[in-house]
N, C-alpha and C positions, 0 to 999 in steps of 0.2 A: 716545586718539584720537577718540571719539566726542564729548568735550567741546569739542575744537577744531572740528570740523566743525559742531557746533551754534552756536558763537559765530559761525562764519564765515557760517552761514545768518542768524543775526540780523543782522549786519552788513550783508549783502546785501538784506534785507528793509528796513531802514531806510534805506539809501542809495536804494533805489529809491521808497520814499515821499516822501523829499526830493526827488528828481527830478521825481515826478509832481506834487508841489505847486508847485515851481518852475515848471514847465511850464504847469500850470493857470494861475498868476498871471500869466505872460507872455502867454498866448493872450487872458485875460480883460481886461487892462488896456490900456493905450494901446499897447503892443507889437503888439497884434494887427493894426493895419493894415498891417504887415510881412508877416504870415504869409497864408496862404491861407483860413484859418478865424478866426472869433471876429468881435466887433464892431468896426467901424471907424469910426463916429461919423460918417456921411454923410448920416443920415436917410433912407437908402434901405434897406429890408429885402432882405437877399441871402441867399437860401435855396433849396430845390429848386424851389419854385413860381415865384419870381421869375426863375430860372435859365431855367426853361421859356419863361415868357411874355415875359421881356424881355431874356434873354441874360446876365443879370448872373452873377458868379461864385457858386458856392454855397459861402458861408462859414458855413452853418449857423445863421446868426442867426433867433432866436426859437425855438429849441430849450432845453430845460432847463439845458444848459450854457451856452450863450450867448443869455440872454433879451434883452440890448439894450434893455431898457425904457427910453424917454425919449432913446434915441440914435438907434436905427434902427427899432425895433418898436413900434407903437402897437395896443391892443384898444380896440374901442368895441362894447360890446352891441347897440347899434342897428343896426349895420352888420355884425356879425360873421357872419352868416349868408350875406349877399351875398357877402362877402369871402370866405368858405370855399369857396363854390360856384365862384367865378371862379377861386381857386386851383387847385382840384382839376381843373376843365375845363382850365385851361392846362397843368397838369401831364399830362394825358391826351392834349391835343391839340396842345400845341407843343413845339418843340424850339429851342432857343437863340433865341428871339424869333421864329421863325418858327410862326405857327399855321395850321393847316389849316382847312377850312370848317366842320367839326364843332364848332370852338370856341365860335361864337355859339349854335348851337342847342342845345348843352350848356348853357349859362348859362341860356338861355331854357326849356328843358325837361331839367333834370339827370337823368341816370340813376339808379338806385337805388342804385348804388355810391357815387357823388359825395353823395347825401342821407345813406347810410350814414357815410361819412367826416366830415359836418358835423352829427352828433347831438349831439357834444359841443362847444359853443360857449363854450368858456372860454378864458382866456389860455394855457392849458396846450397847447391846439391850434395848433400852428403855422400851419395853415392858415387860422385865424381872425384872425391878425394881418395888419396892413398897414404900409406905409412911412410914417414919420412925415411925411414930406413931403407925403403925400398926404392927410393926416389934417385933417378939417375939423371935427371934434367936440371940443369943449371937455371935457377929464375933469371928472367931478361927484363924485369920490371915492367913488362907490358901485358904478357898473356900467362903468366906462373906466378904463383905466390910460393916464395921461399922453397922451391925444390932444390934439392943438393945432389951434386953429383957424387956419388959412393966413394969415387978415386980420387976426389978432391977434398982435402983435409978440411977445408972451410966451406961456409955456405954464402950465398948471394942473397940478400932478401929480396921478396918481390915487392910489387907496389902496394902490398894491403897495408891498411892503417893497424891491422892486428898484429904486424910483424915486431917483436922485440928483436934486440941484438941477436946475431947468428949463435948457435950453439957451437963451441970451440973456437970462436974468435976472442 
């Protein structure tokens, strides 16, 4: 009797793993535009910060599961601090695109909590990422991940292993 139960549990575990893998690939690949989370390749970063500031849906883009590099999420070392402060100020002072009067004062004089959240200025910090359509820095393969100058018709990929071929090339 114990043998049958153990076999049944193994089948359940294997089935759960298979379903989990299938769901991950569905969400991460092109099908994700149908679902409420994941990369949707519109060059606009949609996460908790842009939901607050602009009213975009929270698709969790820029997170470790949905990095979206070269589709929606850009990282530039030169602008990461400003981007992070703006994103956290928006998160603290805006709701669905409606910002209160503290938003601009937060950006010009960020509180300690915002500065603490922006200590780690790496691509792993979702708040340090910006929408690709706003990016004006060409990636230099050392400090930037696939940022694209908007006045240049092609992108230069950065040094991230997550960069697929550039959009438009």
